[in-house]
C-alpha positions in Angstrom: -5.3 26.5 43.5 -4.7 25.4 39.9 -6.9 26.8 37.2 -8.6 24.5 34.8 -7.2 25.0 31.3 -9.7 25.5 28.6 -10.2 22.6 26.4 -8.7 23.2 22.8 -10.7 21.6 19.9 -8.0 22.6 17.3 -6.4 19.1 17.2 -9.9 17.5 16.7 -10.8 19.9 14.0 -7.3 19.3 12.2 -7.9 15.6 12.5 -11.3 15.8 10.8 -9.9 18.0 8.1 -7.3 15.5 7.3 -9.8 12.6 7.3 -11.9 14.5 4.9 -9.0 15.2 2.5 -8.2 11.5 2.7 -11.8 10.4 2.0 -12.3 12.7 -0.9 -9.1 12.5 -2.5 -6.8 9.7 -3.7 -4.0 9.4 -1.0 -1.7 7.8 -3.3 -1.9 10.3 -6.2 0.5 12.8 -4.8 3.1 10.1 -4.1 2.7 8.8 -7.8 3.2 12.3 -9.0 6.4 12.6 -6.8 7.7 9.5 -8.4 7.1 10.6 -11.9 8.8 13.9 -11.0 11.9 12.2 -9.7 12.1 10.0 -12.7 11.7 12.9 -15.0 14.4 14.9 -13.3 16.9 12.0 -13.4 16.1 11.3 -17.1 16.6 15.0 -18.0 19.8 15.2 -15.9 21.3 12.2 -17.8 20.1 13.7 -21.2 21.4 17.1 -20.8 24.7 16.4 -19.1 27.6 14.2 -20.0 27.9 11.6 -17.3 30.6 9.3 -16.6 29.5 5.6 -17.0 30.3 4.8 -13.3 28.3 8.0 -12.2 25.5 6.9 -14.5 25.2 3.5 -12.8 25.3 5.1 -9.4 22.6 7.4 -10.4 20.5 4.6 -11.6 21.0 2.8 -8.3 20.1 5.8 -6.2 17.1 6.2 -8.4 15.9 2.7 -7.7 16.5 3.1 -4.0 14.3 6.3 -4.0 11.6 4.5 -5.8 11.6 1.6 -3.4 11.4 3.9 -0.4 8.6 6.1 -2.0 6.7 2.9 -2.7 7.1 1.9 0.9 5.9 5.2 2.1 3.1 5.0 -0.3 1.9 1.7 1.0 2.3 2.9 4.5 0.2 6.1 3.8 -2.5 4.1 2.1 -2.7 1.6 5.2 -2.8 4.5 7.7 -5.4 6.6 5.9 -7.6 3.4 5.3 -7.7 2.5 8.9 -8.4 6.2 10.0 -11.3 6.5 7.4 -12.6 3.1 8.4 -12.7 4.1 12.1 -14.5 7.5 11.5 -16.9 5.8 9.0 -18.2 3.5 11.8 -18.4 6.2 14.4 -21.0 8.7 15.5 -18.9 11.5 14.1 -19.1 10.2 10.6 -20.7 13.4 9.0 -18.0 15.6 10.5 -15.7 14.7 7.6 -18.1 15.6 4.8 -17.6 19.0 3.3 -21.5 19.7 3.2 -22.3 17.8 6.4 -25.4 19.6 7.3 -26.9 18.6 3.9 -25.4 15.2 3.5 -27.6 12.1 3.4 -25.8 8.7 3.5 -27.8 6.3 1.3 -25.6 3.3 1.6 -22.5 2.3 3.7 -20.6 -0.9 3.9 -17.4 -1.1 5.9 -15.3 -4.2 6.4 -11.7 -4.8 7.6 -10.5 -4.8 3.9 -12.8 -2.3 2.0 -15.4 0.2 2.4 -18.1 1.7 0.2 -20.2 4.8 0.9 -22.8 6.3 -1.4 -24.4 9.7 -0.3 -26.1 12.9 -1.6 -25.1 16.4 -0.7 -25.3 19.8 -2.3 -23.1 18.7 -5.3 -25.5 15.7 -6.1 -24.8 12.0 -5.6 -21.3 10.7 -4.7 -19.7 7.4 -4.4 -16.5 6.6 -2.6 -14.9 3.2 -2.6 -11.5 1.8 -1.3 -10.1 -1.7 -1.1 -7.1 -2.4 1.3 -6.3 -5.6 -0.6 -6.1 -4.1 -4.0 -4.7 -0.8 -2.7 -7.2 1.2 -4.7 -9.3 4.3 -3.6 -11.7 6.1 -6.0 -14.3 8.9 -5.8 -17.0 9.3 -8.3 -19.4 12.1 -8.5 -22.6 11.5 -10.4 -23.0 15.0 -11.9 -26.7 15.9 -12.4 -27.8 12.2 -12.4 -31.1 11.1 -10.8 -32.6 7.6 -10.4 -35.3 8.5 -13.0 -34.3 6.3 -16.0 -33.9 2.6 -16.5 -30.2 3.1 -16.6 -28.0 6.3 -16.9 -24.3 7.2 -16.8 -21.7 9.9 -16.2 -18.0 9.6 -16.6 -14.9 9.8 -18.7 -11.1 9.9 -18.3 -9.4 11.2 -15.1 -5.7 11.0 -15.8 -4.7 7.4 -16.6 -8.0 6.2 -15.2 -11.4 5.7 -16.8 -14.4 6.1 -14.4 -18.1 5.7 -15.2 -21.1 5.3 -13.0 -24.8 5.7 -12.8 -28.2 4.5 -11.6 -30.2 1.5 -12.4 -33.9 1.3 -11.8 -35.0 -1.5 -14.4 -34.8 -4.8 -12.6 -34.4 -6.5 -15.9 -30.8 -5.2 -15.8 -28.5 -7.8 -14.2 -25.1 -6.6 -15.3 -23.5 -3.6 -16.9 -20.2 -3.3 -19.0 -18.2 -0.5 -20.4 -16.9 -1.4 -23.9 -13.6 0.5 -24.8 -13.2 -0.2 -28.5 -13.4 -4.1 -28.5 -12.4 -4.5 -24.8 -15.1 -5.1 -22.2 -14.8 -3.9 -18.7 -17.4 -5.3 -16.1 -19.0 -2.8 -13.8 -19.9 -3.4 -10.1 -23.5 -3.0 -9.0 -24.7 -1.9 -5.5 -28.2 -2.2 -4.3 -29.3 1.0 -2.6 -33.0 0.0 -2.0 -35.7 -2.2 -3.4 -36.1 0.0 -6.5 -32.7 1.6 -7.1 -29.2 0.3 -7.8 -25.9 2.0 -8.5 -23.3 0.9 -10.9 -19.6 1.9 -11.4 -16.7 0.9 -13.4 -13.0 2.0 -13.0 -10.2 0.8 -15.1 -6.7 2.0 -16.2 -6.2 3.2 -19.8 -3.3 4.9 -21.5 -3.5 8.6 -21.9 -3.7 9.7 -25.4 -2.7 13.1 -26.9 -5.3 15.2 -28.7 -3.7 14.0 -32.1 -4.6 10.3 -31.3 -7.9 8.8 -32.3 -10.1 8.8 -29.1 -11.3 5.4 -27.9 -14.9 4.4 -28.7 -16.9 4.0 -25.5 -20.2 2.3 -25.0 -22.1 1.6 -21.8 -24.1 -1.7 -22.2 -26.7 -3.1 -19.9 -27.5 -6.8 -20.1 -30.4 -9.0 -18.9 -29.9 -12.3 -17.1 -29.4 -14.2 -20.4 -26.6 -11.7 -21.3 -28.6 -10.0 -23.9 -27.9 -6.3 -24.4 -31.1 -4.5 -23.6 -29.8 -0.8 -23.3 -26.8 0.7 -24.9 -25.5 4.3 -24.6 
């Protein structure tokens, strides 16, 4: 008589660990880092060594091929991770991928074929995760120490070559929010959590500056329906 083999939950656990990593980390970041490392190594090699002109052209061609292949893998990774996370976010096992699942409360969730947004609270505070398949972007924002107890508040700053800001809105007179970087304005997205609370966020690319450079002047501006600035931070 055949004995029933015990069911192994190891593969299931691994799947949830991977999904959790993809949800709370940018799946493209490691690939982008790899591309930069390859470019740096090639540039250093060409600088430090005398290279025959034909070899130089061959190296450039190989470098272009690697970049194309890495970009293809990058897109494939993003598509696969997006689909996996989308499936788990619409399943009964959604809480299994959160690091503090026993103390996690999902306050807002919107999942479509092309994007997902999830806002939740856990032991670390309030957190926002957004992803768009069309724009191939994936961002995670933590609202450190923020509470919905002011007309508008904010938390954020530079993260690599990205600038990320977010916060709460409780004043219904606020109809839009923008982040002013020197003289350039970046429009924020606003999410309705409930009848009295909204969340805003703004993510944009910005050139990384050295400590010797003059830092950008950043302002958070909240506007009413007429476009008047009624709060500024």
